[in-house]
C-alpha positions as CSV (number, residue, x, y, z in Angstrom):
1,M,3.7,-35.1,29.5
2,P,3.7,-31.3,29.9
3,T,5.2,-29.8,33.0
4,E,2.7,-28.5,35.5
5,P,2.8,-24.6,35.7
6,R,4.8,-23.6,38.8
7,T,2.0,-21.4,40.2
8,L,-0.4,-24.4,40.1
9,E,2.4,-26.6,41.7
10,V,2.7,-24.1,44.6
11,L,-1.1,-23.8,45.0
12,R,-1.6,-27.6,45.1
13,L,1.1,-28.0,47.8
14,A,-0.1,-25.0,49.9
15,L,-3.7,-26.3,49.8
16,R,-2.6,-29.8,50.9
17,L,-0.6,-28.3,53.8
18,G,-3.5,-26.0,54.6
19,F,-5.8,-29.0,55.0
20,T,-3.4,-31.4,56.7
21,A,-0.7,-29.4,58.6
22,F,-1.8,-30.0,62.2
23,G,0.3,-29.3,65.3
24,G,1.3,-25.6,65.1
25,P,4.3,-23.7,63.5
26,A,7.0,-26.3,64.3
27,A,5.0,-29.0,62.6
28,H,4.2,-26.8,59.7
29,I,7.9,-26.0,59.2
30,A,8.9,-29.7,59.4
31,M,6.2,-30.7,56.9
32,L,7.1,-27.9,54.5
33,R,10.8,-28.9,54.6
34,D,10.0,-32.5,53.9
35,E,8.0,-31.5,50.8
36,V,10.2,-28.7,49.3
37,V,13.7,-29.8,50.3
38,T,13.6,-33.6,50.5
39,R,10.8,-34.7,48.1
40,K,10.5,-31.9,45.5
41,M,14.1,-30.5,45.8
42,W,12.9,-27.0,45.1
43,L,15.6,-25.5,47.3
44,T,18.5,-26.5,49.5
45,D,18.5,-26.9,53.3
46,Q,20.7,-23.8,53.6
47,R,18.2,-21.7,51.5
48,F,15.3,-23.1,53.6
49,L,17.1,-22.1,56.8
50,D,17.8,-18.6,55.4
51,Y,14.1,-18.1,54.7
52,L,13.2,-19.4,58.2
53,G,15.7,-16.9,59.6
54,I,14.3,-13.9,57.7
55,C,10.7,-14.9,58.8
56,N,11.8,-14.5,62.4
57,L,13.1,-11.0,61.7
58,I,9.7,-9.7,60.4
59,P,6.4,-9.5,62.2
60,G,3.6,-11.9,61.4
61,P,2.9,-15.7,61.4
62,N,6.3,-17.3,60.8
63,S,5.3,-20.6,59.3
64,T,2.8,-18.9,57.0
65,E,5.5,-16.5,55.8
66,L,7.9,-19.4,55.3
67,V,5.3,-21.0,52.9
68,M,5.1,-17.6,51.1
69,H,8.8,-17.3,50.7
70,V,9.2,-20.8,49.3
71,A,6.3,-20.2,47.0
72,M,7.7,-16.9,45.8
73,Q,11.0,-18.5,45.0
74,R,9.3,-21.2,43.0
75,A,6.8,-19.1,41.1
76,G,7.4,-15.4,41.7
77,W,4.8,-13.0,42.9
78,R,2.0,-15.2,41.6
79,G,3.4,-18.0,43.7
80,L,3.5,-15.7,46.7
81,I,-0.3,-15.1,46.4
82,A,-1.2,-18.7,45.5
83,G,0.9,-20.2,48.3
84,G,-0.3,-17.7,50.9
85,L,-4.0,-18.1,50.1
86,G,-3.7,-21.8,49.6
87,F,-2.3,-22.2,53.1
88,I,-4.6,-19.6,54.8
89,V,-8.0,-20.1,53.3
90,P,-8.6,-23.8,54.4
91,A,-7.6,-23.0,58.0
92,A,-9.8,-19.9,58.1
93,S,-12.8,-21.7,56.5
94,I,-12.6,-24.6,59.0
95,T,-12.1,-22.2,61.9
96,L,-15.2,-20.2,60.7
97,F,-17.3,-23.3,60.9
98,F,-16.1,-24.0,64.4
99,A,-16.8,-20.4,65.4
100,W,-20.4,-20.8,64.1
101,L,-20.8,-24.1,66.2
102,Y,-19.4,-22.3,69.2
103,K,-21.7,-19.3,68.9
104,E,-24.8,-21.5,68.3
105,Y,-24.0,-24.3,70.8
106,G,-21.3,-22.9,73.0
107,S,-23.6,-22.6,76.0
108,S,-24.9,-26.2,75.7
109,P,-23.6,-28.7,78.3
110,S,-22.0,-30.8,75.6
111,F,-19.9,-27.9,74.1
112,T,-19.1,-26.5,77.5
113,G,-17.9,-29.9,78.6
114,V,-15.6,-30.2,75.5
115,L,-14.1,-26.8,76.2
116,Y,-13.7,-27.8,79.9
117,G,-11.3,-30.6,78.8
118,V,-9.7,-28.7,75.8
119,Q,-8.6,-25.5,77.6
120,P,-6.1,-27.2,80.0
121,V,-4.5,-28.8,77.0
122,V,-4.1,-25.3,75.4
123,I,-2.2,-24.3,78.5
124,A,0.0,-27.4,78.1
125,V,0.7,-26.5,74.5
126,V,1.9,-23.1,75.5
127,V,4.1,-24.7,78.2
128,Q,5.6,-27.0,75.6
129,A,6.3,-24.0,73.3
130,V,8.0,-22.2,76.1
131,Y,10.0,-25.3,77.0
132,N,11.2,-25.8,73.4
133,L,12.0,-22.1,72.9
134,A,13.8,-21.4,76.2
135,K,17.2,-22.9,75.3
136,P,17.7,-21.2,71.9
137,A,16.0,-17.9,73.0
138,L,17.7,-17.5,76.4
139,K,21.4,-18.0,75.5
140,T,22.9,-15.4,77.8
141,P,22.2,-13.8,81.2
142,L,21.2,-10.6,79.4
143,L,18.5,-12.5,77.4
144,W,17.2,-14.1,80.6
145,A,16.9,-10.6,82.0
146,A,15.1,-9.5,78.9
147,A,12.5,-12.3,79.3
148,L,12.0,-11.6,83.0
149,A,11.6,-7.9,82.2
150,A,8.9,-8.8,79.7
151,I,7.1,-11.0,82.3
152,V,7.2,-8.2,84.9
153,G,6.3,-5.5,82.4
154,Y,3.3,-7.4,81.2
155,A,2.1,-8.1,84.8
156,L,2.4,-4.3,85.4
157,G,0.2,-3.6,82.3
158,I,2.9,-2.3,80.0
159,N,1.9,-2.6,76.3
160,E,3.2,-5.7,74.7
161,L,4.5,-3.8,71.7
162,A,6.5,-1.5,73.9
163,L,7.9,-4.5,75.7
164,L,9.0,-6.3,72.5
165,F,10.5,-3.3,70.8
166,G,11.8,-1.5,73.9
167,I,13.6,-4.6,75.1
168,A,15.0,-5.1,71.6
169,G,16.5,-1.7,71.8
170,L,14.2,0.0,69.3
171,A,12.9,3.5,70.0
172,F,9.2,2.5,69.8
173,F,6.7,2.5,72.7
174,A,3.0,2.0,72.3
175,S,0.4,3.6,74.6
176,R,-2.5,1.8,76.2
177,A,-4.2,4.9,77.5
178,T,-7.8,3.8,77.1
179,S,-10.6,5.0,79.4
180,K,-13.2,2.7,80.9
181,A,-15.8,4.3,78.7
182,A,-13.8,3.4,75.6
183,L,-13.5,-0.2,76.7
184,L,-17.2,-0.6,76.6
185,E,-17.9,1.0,73.2
186,P,-18.9,-1.4,70.4
187,I,-16.4,-1.9,67.7
188,S,-17.1,-1.1,64.1
189,L,-16.1,-3.3,61.2
190,V,-13.5,-0.8,60.1
191,G,-12.2,-0.7,63.7
192,L,-12.0,-4.5,63.7
193,L,-10.1,-4.5,60.5
194,L,-7.6,-1.9,61.7
195,L,-7.0,-3.7,65.0
196,F,-6.2,-6.9,63.2
197,L,-4.0,-5.1,60.7
198,K,-2.1,-3.6,63.6
199,I,-1.7,-7.1,65.1
200,G,-0.6,-8.6,61.8
201,A,1.9,-5.8,61.2
202,T,3.5,-5.7,64.6
203,L,3.3,-9.2,66.2
204,Y,6.8,-10.8,66.6
205,G,7.4,-14.3,67.8
206,S,5.4,-17.5,67.5
207,G,1.7,-17.7,67.0
208,Y,1.3,-18.1,70.8
209,V,2.4,-14.5,71.4
210,L,-1.0,-13.7,69.6
211,L,-2.6,-14.6,73.0
212,A,-1.1,-11.5,74.5
213,F,-2.3,-9.2,71.7
214,L,-5.8,-10.6,71.6
215,K,-6.1,-10.4,75.4
216,N,-5.1,-6.7,75.5
217,E,-7.1,-5.7,72.4
218,F,-10.3,-7.6,73.0
219,V,-10.5,-9.2,76.5
220,L,-9.5,-6.1,78.4
221,R,-11.8,-3.9,76.3
222,G,-14.8,-6.2,77.1
223,W,-15.4,-7.4,73.6
224,L,-14.3,-11.0,74.4
225,T,-14.2,-13.1,77.6
226,E,-11.2,-15.2,78.7
227,S,-13.2,-18.3,78.0
228,Q,-13.9,-17.2,74.5
229,L,-10.2,-16.4,74.0
230,L,-9.3,-19.8,75.1
231,A,-11.9,-21.3,72.8
232,A,-10.4,-19.3,69.9
233,V,-6.9,-20.5,70.6
234,A,-8.1,-24.1,71.1
235,V,-9.8,-24.0,67.7
236,G,-6.8,-22.3,66.0
237,Q,-4.6,-25.1,67.4
238,V,-6.8,-28.1,66.7
239,T,-7.5,-27.1,63.1
240,P,-4.9,-27.5,60.4
241,G,-2.9,-24.5,59.0
242,P,-1.9,-21.3,60.7
243,V,-2.6,-20.8,64.4
244,F,-3.4,-17.2,63.4
245,S,-6.7,-18.5,62.1
246,S,-7.8,-17.9,65.7
247,A,-8.4,-14.4,64.4
248,T,-11.2,-15.7,62.2
249,F,-12.9,-17.2,65.3
250,V,-12.6,-13.9,67.2
251,G,-13.9,-11.9,64.3
252,Y,-17.0,-14.1,64.0
253,L,-17.8,-13.9,67.7
254,I,-17.6,-10.1,67.5
255,A,-19.3,-9.3,64.2
256,G,-20.4,-12.5,62.4
257,V,-19.2,-13.5,59.0
258,P,-18.2,-10.0,57.9
259,G,-16.1,-9.7,61.1
260,A,-14.5,-13.1,60.5
261,V,-13.6,-12.2,56.9
262,L,-12.1,-8.8,57.9
263,A,-10.2,-10.2,60.9
264,T,-8.7,-12.8,58.6
265,V,-7.8,-10.3,55.9
266,G,-6.4,-7.9,58.5
267,I,-4.1,-10.3,60.4
268,F,-2.7,-12.0,57.3
269,A,-2.5,-9.1,54.8
270,P,0.7,-7.6,56.3
271,A,2.5,-10.9,55.9
272,F,2.1,-10.8,52.1
273,V,3.7,-7.3,52.1
274,F,6.6,-8.2,54.4
275,V,7.5,-11.3,52.4
276,Y,7.3,-9.5,49.1
277,L,9.6,-6.7,50.4
278,T,12.1,-8.9,52.2
279,H,12.4,-11.8,49.7
280,P,15.0,-10.0,47.5
281,L,17.0,-8.9,50.6
282,L,17.8,-12.3,52.0
283,S,21.5,-12.4,51.1
284,S,22.4,-9.0,52.6
285,L,20.3,-9.5,55.7
286,R,22.0,-12.8,56.4
287,A,25.4,-11.1,56.4
288,Q,24.4,-8.4,59.0
289,T,25.3,-9.1,62.6
290,W,22.8,-6.6,64.0
291,T,19.9,-8.7,62.6
292,A,21.0,-11.6,64.7
293,R,21.2,-9.5,67.8
294,L,17.8,-8.0,67.2
295,L,16.3,-11.4,66.7
296,D,17.8,-12.7,70.0
297,A,16.4,-9.8,71.9
298,V,12.9,-10.0,70.3
299,N,12.7,-13.8,70.9
300,A,13.6,-13.4,74.5
301,A,10.9,-10.7,75.0
302,A,8.4,-12.8,73.1
303,L,9.1,-15.8,75.3
304,G,8.6,-13.7,78.4
305,L,5.2,-12.5,77.0
306,M,4.2,-16.1,76.4
307,I,5.0,-17.1,79.9
308,A,3.1,-14.1,81.4
309,V,0.0,-14.8,79.3
310,A,0.1,-18.6,80.0
311,L,0.1,-17.8,83.7
312,Q,-3.0,-15.6,83.3
313,L,-4.9,-18.0,81.1
314,A,-4.0,-20.9,83.5
315,R,-6.1,-19.2,86.2
316,A,-9.1,-19.3,83.9
317,A,-8.6,-22.9,82.6
318,L,-7.2,-24.8,85.6
319,I,-10.2,-24.6,88.0
320,D,-10.2,-28.0,89.7
321,A,-8.4,-31.3,90.1
322,P,-9.4,-32.8,86.7
323,T,-8.3,-29.8,84.7
324,I,-5.0,-29.6,86.6
325,L,-4.4,-33.3,85.9
326,I,-5.3,-32.9,82.2
327,A,-2.8,-30.0,81.9
328,L,0.0,-31.9,83.7
329,V,-0.5,-35.1,81.7
330,S,-0.7,-33.1,78.4
331,S,2.6,-31.2,79.3
332,V,4.4,-34.5,79.9
333,A,3.0,-36.0,76.7
334,L,4.1,-33.0,74.7
335,V,7.5,-32.4,76.1
336,R,8.7,-36.0,77.0
337,F,6.9,-38.1,74.4
338,K,6.4,-35.6,71.6
339,I,2.8,-36.5,71.0
340,N,1.0,-34.3,68.5
341,A,-1.0,-31.6,70.1
342,T,-4.0,-32.3,67.9
343,W,-4.5,-35.8,69.5
344,L,-4.2,-34.3,73.0
345,L,-6.7,-31.6,72.2
346,L,-9.2,-34.2,70.9
347,A,-8.6,-36.4,74.0
348,G,-9.1,-33.4,76.2
349,G,-12.4,-32.6,74.5
350,L,-13.6,-36.2,74.9
351,I,-12.6,-36.3,78.6
352,G,-14.3,-32.9,79.2
353,F,-17.5,-34.2,77.4
354,A,-17.5,-37.3,79.5
355,L,-17.0,-35.3,82.8
356,R,-19.3,-32.3,82.0
357,G,-21.2,-33.1,78.9
């Protein structure tokens, strides 16, 4: 029996993960390891961990980039493209369908009721992410201070890029000098693409840090409401594949199918470039102590941003006793009993439909 071409091997695996990898980045990474280390034995645990480490040192969706690194090792640059597209396209397509449903039926009592129950679970998912990341991210008093500085800086309106890179000790500060008139201007398709390219090329941390970027770029400019942002994050979480597929949802709400396509291309395209450029540098990067220090500082700042955004979104989602109870129960279920977030989001939707539908 002839051996299956490696590019096709990679594509088949990526497509399967793209359609079945529920639960966010941690679940994606666990499923990928089980496939490529335990079952297929394409690489060792040490190599897998090395790729995971390098993904945390570059911007972009970490679990998606990890799929790309593994695919590139297995099948070269063709594997990089096949693995990346195989993992991204299913999630983006499913999210686009949900975005259409939201835009068509989002104001109906049924859909509003579902979101009423789902949004508190989104808050709980972010709480779980913060809980799990706090111990490895905040290892020293200095890193605790960095996280607190990010929370305070975000509350004061300092740009999230300036916080991430400034706290990490890099000489990079972004400006958010936008006038009220600019906030109300409609966005062009080119402008939408450029905004998502910027997010994809500069976002460090987990997919949940995307909340901070989307809020600053779209909610504060009046192109998106907080309720729509929560809906985008909920759909990105409940669908399989990258959480960054929330960008597809946002793009569709702003500019229809062309906006969805450009937002998806914009937020994921930088990841292909970063993986292609860093893949050959793994050995030397692993030996550098400064990369570990930079990663610690960036993770601490990213965790602070996640906490700050979670607090703001909680004000929009936790509006009465039922939503507060849903969030609390979901947090316990996620942190204590390790229940998959997908089931909790579905349960929250059913409860919301029953209460408000």
